[in-house]
C-alpha positions, 0 to 999 in steps of 0.5 A: 445880140446886136443886129447891124445895118449893112449894104451886104444884107440881102445881096446874092453871091456865089458861095465859093467866091463869098467864102474865099473873100471872107476867109481872107478877112479872117472869117471862118464857117461856124460849126453849125452849118447845114446844106441850106444855111451857114454863118461866117464868124469873125472873132472879136474877143475871147477870154476866160469870161466871154467870147464875141463874134461878128456873124454873117448869116447866109441862106442858099438861093440856088443849090446846096452849100456843098455844090460848086455853083451854089448861090447864097443870100446874105442875111442881116449881120449881127454881133453875138456875145456869150458870157461864161460863169466864172468858177466851177461849172456845177452842171459838168460831169465829174471824172477824168474820162468824162472831163475829157469829153465835157470840158467846156462850160455852158454859157451863163448868158448865151445871148449877152448884152454886147459892149459898145466897144465890140459893136464899134469893132464889128462895124469897122470889120463890116465896112471892110467886108462891104468894100471887099464884096460891093466894090 
């Protein structure tokens, strides 16, 4: 994980407005959102060995994320990399039925070192976000 400096850090926005702007910039809401916090993810890289995201965390200041007037505060953006073990996942379950449910490997490195090329790309995307939100 690599934290990034940004002018959007600690800024407060209406959640729905923020979500609409970030969706236009190809961000999605991460699957692990709660009513009081969430992550907006921008996929930088995904292949058989790793995936890399620019992640923008938000926490509610007023209301809950499912309410129309919710206000959120943006946290420090960061780049997150997960690297996967190549080959067989030795911890997976065997069998067709279990394979249909347990089809994804566990990350070998859930918080892997982020290559500089991905950090550079994340910084460029973050500049677009800053222009969209702050200007």
